[in-house]
VOZABA-662877 format. One line per 8 residues: number of its first residue (from 1); for each residue x, y, z of C-alpha. Coordinates in pm, 1 decimal, padded with zeros to 6 digits. Layout:
<sites>
NUM) X/Y/Z  ...
</sites>
This chain:
<sites>
1) -04244.4/04091.6/06483.9  -04197.8/03779.2/06269.5  -04495.5/03883.0/06059.5  -04350.9/04233.0/06003.5  -04012.7/04089.8/05899.8  -04177.4/03845.8/05658.0  -04383.2/04125.7/05502.8  -04072.0/04341.5/05459.8
9) -03877.8/04061.0/05289.2  -04167.8/03991.2/05053.6  -04192.1/04360.7/04961.2  -03818.8/04383.3/04884.2  -03828.9/04069.5/04668.1  -04144.5/04188.1/04493.9  -04001.8/04532.2/04414.7  -03671.8/04396.3/04280.1
17) -03829.5/04184.5/04004.7  -03875.5/04332.2/03659.6  -04231.3/04331.0/03531.5  -04311.2/04117.3/03223.0  -04243.5/04287.5/02893.8  -04534.7/04487.1/02761.6  -04504.0/04299.0/02432.9  -04572.4/03972.1/02609.7
25) -04881.4/04117.7/02775.9  -05006.6/04250.4/02446.0  -04947.5/03916.1/02280.9  -05156.9/03746.6/02547.2  -05460.2/03949.8/02426.7  -05604.5/03960.8/02772.0  -05510.1/03602.5/02856.0  -05328.7/03526.1/03175.4
33) -04951.3/03514.9/03101.3  -04927.3/03180.8/03280.6  -05246.1/03041.5/03124.3  -05045.7/02746.3/02989.6  -04963.0/02635.2/03345.2  -05249.7/02391.6/03373.6  -05053.4/02221.0/03646.0  -04788.4/02370.7/03872.9
41) -04600.4/02312.2/04196.7  -04631.9/02578.4/04465.6  -04411.6/02633.1/04771.8  -04555.4/02822.1/05069.2  -04402.0/02986.7/05375.9  -04565.6/03197.9/05641.9  -04702.6/03235.5/05992.0  -05011.9/03037.1/06098.9
49) -05105.6/02962.3/05735.6  -05335.8/02669.6/05647.7  -05019.2/02470.4/05566.0  -04833.8/02585.4/05876.3  -04488.1/02739.4/05853.6  -04383.5/02573.7/05526.5  -04569.8/02363.1/05274.8  -04600.5/02241.8/04918.2
57) -04907.3/02215.3/04693.9  -05008.3/02091.9/04353.1  -05211.9/02347.6/04155.9  -05446.8/02258.1/03872.8  -05621.6/02512.8/03648.8  -05928.5/02354.3/03486.1  -06016.8/02693.5/03340.7  -05807.4/03004.0/03292.4
65) -05911.1/03208.5/03595.7  -05971.9/02928.4/03847.4  -05711.1/02726.0/04035.9  -05769.2/02410.9/04240.3  -05499.4/02329.0/04491.5  -05410.8/02060.9/04744.9  -05104.3/02032.4/04962.1  -04930.9/01938.0/05284.2
73) -04720.0/02136.5/05527.9  -04563.7/02148.2/05872.2  -04717.1/02358.3/06149.1  -04619.7/02423.0/06509.3  -04758.6/02091.2/06637.4  -04774.1/01861.9/06336.5  -04863.4/01794.8/05976.1  -05128.9/02013.0/05810.0
81) -05334.4/01928.3/05499.6  -05521.7/02173.3/05276.5  -05745.2/02165.2/04968.2  -05927.0/02457.2/04811.4  -06016.8/02677.2/04518.8  -05888.8/03018.7/04414.1  -06020.6/03268.0/04162.0  -05804.0/03530.1/03988.2
89) -05917.2/03873.9/03880.4  -05690.4/04043.2/03621.6  -05627.5/04406.8/03706.1  -05642.0/04686.9/03448.7  -05310.9/04755.5/03272.7  -05265.1/05087.1/03456.4  -05269.8/04901.9/03790.0  -05041.2/04613.5/03696.2
97) -04720.4/04759.9/03833.3  -04627.4/04570.2/04037.2  -04953.0/04375.0/04093.1  -05109.8/04186.0/03802.9  -05384.7/03978.6/03964.0  -05608.0/03987.7/04268.5  -05684.1/03638.2/04396.5  -05962.8/03536.9/04634.3
105) -05982.9/03183.0/04765.4  -06150.7/02948.6/05010.0  -06010.0/02624.3/05143.2  -06048.3/02348.1/05398.6  -05752.0/02244.2/05608.3  -05698.5/01998.7/05889.2  -05432.6/01905.5/06142.3  -05345.6/01923.5/06512.3
113) -05368.1/02270.4/06662.3  -05254.8/02422.7/06992.1  -05372.8/02768.0/07096.5  -05250.5/02970.3/07391.1  -05294.6/03326.5/07511.3  -04958.3/03444.0/07645.5  -05113.4/03773.4/07754.7  -05331.3/03583.9/08004.8
121) -05030.8/03485.6/08217.1  -05024.0/03640.4/08564.9  -04731.5/03653.2/08805.9  -04812.9/03490.2/09135.7  -04641.0/03401.7/09462.8  -04345.3/03543.4/09646.3  -04098.9/03430.5/09381.7  -04294.7/03567.3/09087.9
129) -04393.5/03234.0/08936.0  -04613.9/03281.8/08628.0  -04950.3/03111.4/08608.0  -05017.6/02890.9/08302.9  -05154.6/03083.2/08001.6  -05500.5/03008.8/07871.4  -05465.1/02722.5/07624.3  -05669.4/02475.3/07417.5
137) -05568.1/02176.3/07208.2  -05732.1/02010.3/06907.2  -05610.6/01664.8/06809.3  -05750.4/01724.4/06460.3  -05891.6/02070.4/06393.2  -06087.6/02134.6/06073.9  -06065.7/02486.9/05933.8  -06248.1/02704.0/05684.0
145) -05994.8/02950.3/05542.1  -06059.7/03269.7/05346.0  -05753.9/03404.3/05162.9  -05684.5/03729.2/04977.6  -05367.5/03750.2/04770.9  -05195.6/03955.5/04504.1  -05006.1/03781.0/04228.5  -04730.3/03861.5/03985.2
153) -04582.8/03643.2/03714.5  -04205.1/03613.3/03694.3  -04129.0/03537.2/03333.5  -04292.2/03235.5/03174.6  -04240.7/02966.1/03439.0  -04299.9/03117.8/03781.9  -04521.3/03349.5/03984.8  -04509.8/03499.2/04335.0
161) -04819.3/03541.7/04550.8  -04810.7/03716.2/04891.3  -05131.5/03649.8/05084.2  -05324.2/03721.7/05402.1  -05627.7/03548.9/05540.4  -05826.3/03423.5/05835.1  -05915.8/03070.6/05938.6  -06220.4/02959.6/06137.0
169) -06230.7/02628.0/06322.9  -06538.5/02426.7/06222.1  -06527.7/02190.3/06519.1  -06457.7/02436.5/06798.3  -06629.4/02226.4/07063.6  -06356.0/01963.8/07026.4  -06091.5/02197.6/07164.3  -05966.6/02062.8/07498.1
177) -05907.0/02328.5/07768.8  -05560.6/02273.8/07912.6  -05632.5/02418.1/08258.2  -05919.5/02513.8/08486.3  -05892.7/02884.9/08409.6  -05938.5/02825.6/08038.5  -06227.6/02588.8/08104.9  -06410.0/02848.9/08316.3
185) -06339.2/03176.3/08135.2  -06230.8/03096.2/07782.6  -06436.3/02802.4/07662.6  -06454.6/02920.1/07298.4  -06119.1/03095.8/07267.3  -05876.7/03020.7/06987.4  -06140.3/02927.9/06729.4  -06016.0/03169.3/06462.7
193) -05674.7/03297.9/06361.3  -05529.1/03541.2/06105.3  -05235.6/03437.7/05888.4  -04984.8/03582.0/05643.7  -04746.5/03423.4/05397.3  -04601.1/03407.3/05050.9  -04620.9/03139.6/04783.0  -04415.1/03077.0/04470.9
201) -04548.7/02858.7/04189.4  -04346.7/02689.9/03917.1  -04496.4/02537.9/03603.8  -04375.3/02400.2/03271.9
</sites>
């Protein structure tokens, strides 16, 4: 439900913003409108993202269509760190309303992680007491994240980038089962997770 609400809010914000003037796009001669943003600050919010619920990153563009990024955020059980690379593919002019760029990225992130399967709870006993859900805990999980995003510039100083992705834990064996049921029947559970979010970047 939270994911659906976030997606709806992003769509409304996306649709309400005017697209850059065609004259500006023509003047760029195929260059990215924000090509001058060699460095930018990016704010992120989402559900289960590599930076948790909210985060902030520094973005550096060594070349026009490649962005390097590193940041820190707050997740459900602690501080999350991320560093990665993202490539941008400009879309043909006929497809640029409202999307201008398709971004594909890969990153490494790390931080504490707690996984539980609420659906595994079972009601037991005469008073209907629920059994503990399957759960695992990583003191410091390391993730490989694959992200797909669409991007749109907002004038000359900002851009918005909704994204989806999936993260895979690289050190799955370090996950500690929190109960006997998890240890016996779900030894490798929780080692990947999908995520969704939106990022806004601001540059000079």
